[in-house]
C-alpha positions in Angstrom: 92.7 116.7 120.9 89.8 114.1 120.9 89.1 113.0 124.5 89.9 109.4 123.8 93.4 110.4 122.7 94.0 112.3 125.9 93.0 109.3 127.9 95.0 106.7 126.1 98.5 108.2 126.5 98.9 110.1 123.2 101.2 113.1 123.2 99.8 116.7 123.2 98.8 118.1 119.8 99.5 121.8 119.3 96.6 123.9 117.9 98.8 125.0 114.9 99.8 121.5 113.7 97.4 121.5 110.7 98.5 125.0 109.6 102.2 123.9 110.0 101.5 120.8 107.9 99.9 122.8 105.1 102.6 125.4 105.2 105.4 122.8 105.2 103.7 120.9 102.3 103.6 124.0 100.1 107.2 124.9 100.9 108.5 121.4 100.2 106.6 121.1 96.9 108.3 124.3 95.7 111.7 123.1 97.0 111.3 119.7 95.3 110.7 121.3 91.9 113.8 123.5 92.3 116.3 120.9 93.4 118.1 118.7 90.9 120.3 115.6 91.0 123.8 115.3 92.2 123.6 117.6 95.2 126.3 117.1 97.8 125.5 114.8 100.7 125.9 117.6 103.2 123.3 119.2 105.5 123.0 123.0 106.0 124.5 122.7 109.4 127.7 121.3 107.8 127.3 117.9 109.3 127.3 115.0 106.9 123.8 113.8 106.1 122.4 110.6 104.6 119.9 109.7 102.0 116.5 107.9 102.4 114.3 106.3 99.8 110.5 106.1 100.2 108.5 103.6 98.2 104.8 104.4 97.5 101.6 103.2 96.1 101.4 104.9 92.7 98.8 103.3 90.5 95.0 102.8 90.4 95.7 99.3 91.9 96.5 101.0 95.3 96.2 99.4 98.7 92.8 98.0 99.9 91.2 98.8 96.6 92.0 102.6 96.8 94.0 104.5 94.3 97.7 105.3 95.2 98.7 108.9 95.4 102.4 108.4 95.1 104.6 108.9 92.0 107.1 106.1 92.5 110.3 106.1 94.6 111.2 109.3 96.4 114.7 110.4 97.3 115.2 112.5 100.5 118.3 113.9 102.1 118.2 113.4 105.9 119.6 115.9 108.4 120.9 113.6 111.2 120.8 116.4 113.8 117.2 117.5 113.3 115.7 114.5 111.5 114.3 116.8 108.8 113.8 115.4 105.3 114.5 117.4 102.1 113.2 116.0 98.8 115.9 115.6 96.2 114.2 113.6 93.4 111.4 111.3 92.4 112.0 108.3 90.3 108.6 108.0 88.6 107.0 104.5 88.5 103.3 103.8 88.4 103.6 100.1 89.4 103.3 100.5 93.2 107.0 100.1 94.4 105.6 99.5 97.9 108.6 97.7 99.3 112.3 98.3 98.7 115.5 96.7 100.0 119.3 97.2 99.5 121.9 94.6 98.7 124.6 94.2 101.3 127.0 96.6 99.6 124.2 99.2 99.1 125.2 99.7 95.5 121.9 98.3 94.3 118.3 98.5 95.5 115.4 96.3 94.6 111.7 97.2 94.6 108.7 95.0 94.9 106.0 96.3 92.6 102.7 95.4 94.2 100.4 94.8 91.2 98.2 91.9 90.2 99.5 91.5 86.6 102.8 91.7 84.9 103.2 91.4 81.1 99.8 89.9 80.9 100.4 87.2 83.5 98.8 87.1 87.0 101.9 88.3 88.9 103.6 91.4 90.3 107.2 92.3 89.6 110.5 93.2 91.0 112.8 96.0 89.7 116.6 96.3 90.1 118.3 99.7 90.3 121.9 100.7 90.5 122.7 103.6 93.0 124.9 106.6 92.4 126.3 106.8 95.9 127.3 110.5 95.6 123.9 111.8 94.5 121.5 108.9 95.5 120.3 108.8 91.9 118.8 105.5 90.8 119.2 103.9 87.4 116.7 101.1 86.5 118.5 97.9 85.3 115.6 95.5 84.7 112.2 94.3 85.9 111.2 90.6 86.2 108.2 88.7 87.4 107.8 88.3 91.2 106.3 84.8 90.5 103.0 85.7 92.2 100.5 88.5 92.4 100.7 91.3 94.9 104.3 91.1 96.2 104.0 92.7 99.7 107.6 92.2 100.9 111.1 91.5 99.6 114.6 91.2 101.1 118.1 90.5 99.8 119.9 87.4 101.2 123.1 88.3 103.1 125.1 86.6 100.3 123.9 89.4 97.9 123.1 86.8 95.3 119.4 86.4 95.8 116.2 88.4 96.3 113.5 86.8 98.5 109.9 87.7 97.7 106.6 87.2 99.5 103.7 87.4 97.1 100.7 88.1 99.3 98.0 88.0 96.6 99.5 85.0 94.7 100.1 82.9 97.8 103.7 82.2 96.8 107.3 82.8 98.0 110.1 83.1 95.5 113.8 83.3 95.3 115.1 85.4 92.4 118.8 85.3 91.3 121.0 88.5 91.2 123.5 88.7 88.3 127.0 90.0 88.7 126.0 93.4 87.4 123.1 93.7 89.8 120.4 92.8 87.4 117.8 90.3 88.3 117.9 86.8 86.7 115.4 84.0 86.6 113.7 82.6 89.7 115.7 79.7 91.3 112.8 78.6 93.5 109.0 79.2 93.8 106.8 77.7 96.4 103.0 78.0 96.7 101.9 77.9 100.4 99.2 75.3 100.9 97.3 73.8 103.9 94.5 74.6 106.2 93.4 78.2 106.5 92.8 79.8 109.9 89.4 81.0 111.2 88.0 84.4 110.0 87.8 85.8 113.6 91.1 86.0 115.5 90.8 84.5 119.0 93.2 87.2 120.4 91.4 90.2 118.8 89.9 92.9 121.1 86.2 93.0 121.6 84.2 94.3 118.7 87.0 93.7 116.2 86.2 93.2 112.5 89.8 92.6 111.4 88.9 89.6 109.2 90.5 90.5 105.9 93.1 87.8 105.4 91.8 84.4 106.1 90.4 83.5 102.6 93.5 81.6 101.4 97.3 81.4 101.8 98.9 84.9 102.1 102.7 85.0 102.5 103.4 88.4 104.0 107.2 88.6 104.9 110.3 86.6 104.0 113.8 87.3 105.4 117.0 85.4 106.2 117.8 84.7 109.8 121.0 86.4 111.2 123.3 83.6 110.0 121.8 83.4 106.4 121.6 79.6 106.8 117.9 79.7 107.2 115.0 81.9 105.8 111.9 82.7 107.8 108.5 83.4 106.1 105.0 84.2 107.5 101.7 83.2 106.0 98.9 85.3 107.4 96.0 83.2 106.0 97.5 80.0 107.3 98.4 81.4 110.8 101.9 79.9 110.4 105.5 80.9 110.4 107.9 78.8 108.4 111.6 78.3 108.8 113.4 77.1 105.6 116.9 75.8 105.1 118.6 77.9 102.4 120.9 76.5 99.8 123.1 79.5 99.1 124.8 77.9 96.1 121.6 77.1 94.2 119.1 79.5 95.7 116.7 76.7 96.9 114.6 76.4 100.0 113.6 73.3 101.9 111.3 73.4 104.9 113.1 73.0 108.3 110.2 73.7 110.7 106.9 75.5 111.1 105.0 77.0 114.1 101.5 78.3 114.5 100.2 81.5 116.0 96.8 81.6 117.9 94.0 80.8 115.4 93.0 83.7 113.2 95.7 86.0 114.5 97.5 86.3 111.1 101.3 86.7 111.4 102.5 89.7 109.3 106.1 90.9 110.0 108.9 89.9 112.4 112.2 91.1 113.6 115.2 89.4 115.2 116.9 90.7 118.4 120.6 91.7 117.9 121.6 88.6 119.9 120.1 86.4 117.2 118.4 84.1 119.8 115.1 86.0 120.1 112.5 86.8 117.4 109.3 88.9 117.7 106.3 88.8 115.3 103.3 91.1 114.9 99.9 89.5 114.2 97.8 91.7 111.9 94.3 90.4 112.8 94.8 89.4 116.4 96.5 92.7 117.4 99.3 90.7 119.2 103.0 90.7 119.4 104.7 87.4 120.1 108.1 86.6 121.6 109.9 83.5 120.2 113.1 81.8 121.2 115.1 80.9 118.1 117.4 77.9 117.8 119.8 79.1 115.0 121.5 75.7 114.8 118.3 73.8 114.0 116.2 76.6 112.5 113.4 76.2 115.1 111.1 78.7 116.9 109.6 78.2 120.3 106.7 80.5 121.5 107.4 82.1 124.8 104.9 85.0 125.2 101.9 86.6 123.5 101.1 90.2 124.3 98.4 92.6 123.0 99.7 95.5 120.9 96.9 97.6 122.3 96.4 99.3 125.7 94.2 97.6 128.3 90.5 98.2 127.7 90.8 98.9 123.9 87.8 97.7 121.9 87.1 97.7 118.1 89.1 97.0 115.0 92.8 97.4 114.6 95.5 96.1 112.2 99.2 96.0 113.4 101.6 96.5 110.5 105.3 97.0 111.1 107.5 95.8 114.0 111.1 97.2 114.7 113.8 96.8 117.2 115.9 99.7 118.7 119.6 99.2 117.7 120.6 98.5 121.2 118.0 95.7 121.6 116.3 97.3 124.6 113.0 98.3 123.1 110.6 96.9 120.6 108.1 99.0 118.6 105.0 98.1 116.6 102.5 100.1 114.6 98.7 99.9 115.0 96.6 100.9 112.0 93.1 102.4 112.8 94.3 103.2 116.3 97.1 105.1 114.6 99.7 104.5 117.2 103.3 103.3 117.7 103.5 101.0 120.8 106.7 100.5 122.7 107.7 97.5 124.8 110.8 97.2 126.9 112.7 93.9 126.6 113.7 92.2 129.8 116.9 90.2 130.4 115.0 87.0 129.4 113.7 88.5 126.2 110.1 88.9 127.5 108.1 92.0 126.6 106.8 94.6 129.1 104.3 97.1 127.7 105.5 100.7 128.1 103.2 103.1 126.2 102.0 104.2 122.8 102.0 107.4 120.8 99.8 108.9 118.2 101.5 108.8 114.7 100.2 112.3 113.9 98.7 110.7 110.8 96.3 108.0 109.5 97.0 104.3 108.9 100.7 103.7 109.6 101.6 101.3 106.8 105.1 101.0 108.2 107.8 102.8 110.1 111.5 102.7 110.4 114.3 103.8 112.8 117.3 105.7 111.3 120.7 104.0 111.5 121.8 106.2 114.5 118.8 105.1 116.6 117.9 108.8 117.1 114.7 109.1 115.0 111.6 107.1 114.1 109.8 107.8 110.9 106.2 106.8 110.2 104.7 106.2 106.8 101.1 107.4 107.2 99.4 105.7 104.2 96.0 107.4 104.2 97.1 110.9 105.2 99.9 111.1 102.6 102.6 112.1 105.1 105.7 110.9 106.9 106.0 112.0 110.5 109.3 112.1 112.5 109.8 111.4 116.2 112.9 111.7 118.3 113.7 108.6 120.3 114.7 108.9 124.0 117.3 106.2 124.2 117.2 105.7 128.0 113.5 104.8 128.1 112.4 104.3 124.5 109.9 107.2 124.6 109.0 109.1 121.4 108.7 112.9 121.1 107.1 114.3 118.0 109.6 116.7 116.2 106.8 118.7 114.7 108.0 117.7 111.2 105.5 116.4 108.6 106.8 115.5 105.1 104.2 115.2 102.4 104.4 112.0 100.3 101.5 110.4 98.5 100.5 107.0 100.0 103.9 106.2 101.5 104.6 102.5 102.2 108.2 102.0 103.2 111.3 104.0 104.0 115.0 102.9 103.9 118.3 104.7 104.6 121.4 104.9 102.5 124.5 105.6 104.6 
């Protein structure tokens, strides 16, 4: 273990971890070739398991100018008792399906394909798939323009009638219609973010930080409905703003309700709502901060209450927070730090404020995202640059993470979602 990891609260690393990873990778590769479609949704222990899909970077237009090592969307069977992942299929796609989301019924899944061109136009695309619930098999229905280059995030509105897309490279957000058969229809709304751009250097960044990649223009990074579905929230990293939009569920139109700013240069990336619907938390990619907001769901208005570093006291250098997630019981908030390669945990007080607890090494490089399984028992990290997913058991009483020792090899993993 490097000395700095021992001093900064990382868990111990066994001397055989590299050998175990290589051995596990070889075994899984053989198993993956041998397994076919349509296997029963049952683990070896006899307990009912669930499926998980992993979206990857899979084309020469990979993240940050590097080539993607993935092959498309991977299907895994998840053992809920051990957290182990068993590969069942790969749905090959070389267009960077780097974000995926289910419709409310979980009979269809939608993938944002993070490319700069689609059918000769400067845009990425979104693909619709139907799901065979018994086997997890995906059947592609159609692919349409995302209405902007480089879609970094998409979500499905709670009505199940619209896909919401944030096009990071193109500077646009879009609403795409969903047809009765699950296919994607034409866009019902497209908006190009415009306005003043934040400063290159984030005022909240740690000393020595060179996290200055996103303040060259508007860059929408996430778009998602609020808990009621009456409003939609989007972030723009380049503009240092978070927007709240009124949503017309009949026509799929957005109209601005309010906007708030984060500290200059901090760059809002992703956010998550508390189960009570009254609190929201955002991760700032270039400032290495996590912010606590009170949310007025009647008016669609955010009020900043607290800004907290995502890093331990004394940290210096460059870091890029990525994902932010809430424990199902609403007691703990987690965020991922890229370059530091850690998952930080905050406890949430009765007032919604954050209290720093600790952070843990992801056992990999550059955590693009992470997710918590539906039972709240395991946390899985997509380690983009080390081509692996690592699994941690969550201690529910204190939010602590314990590495399970399980590495799952996946080329340039970007996102993981569960089918239950």
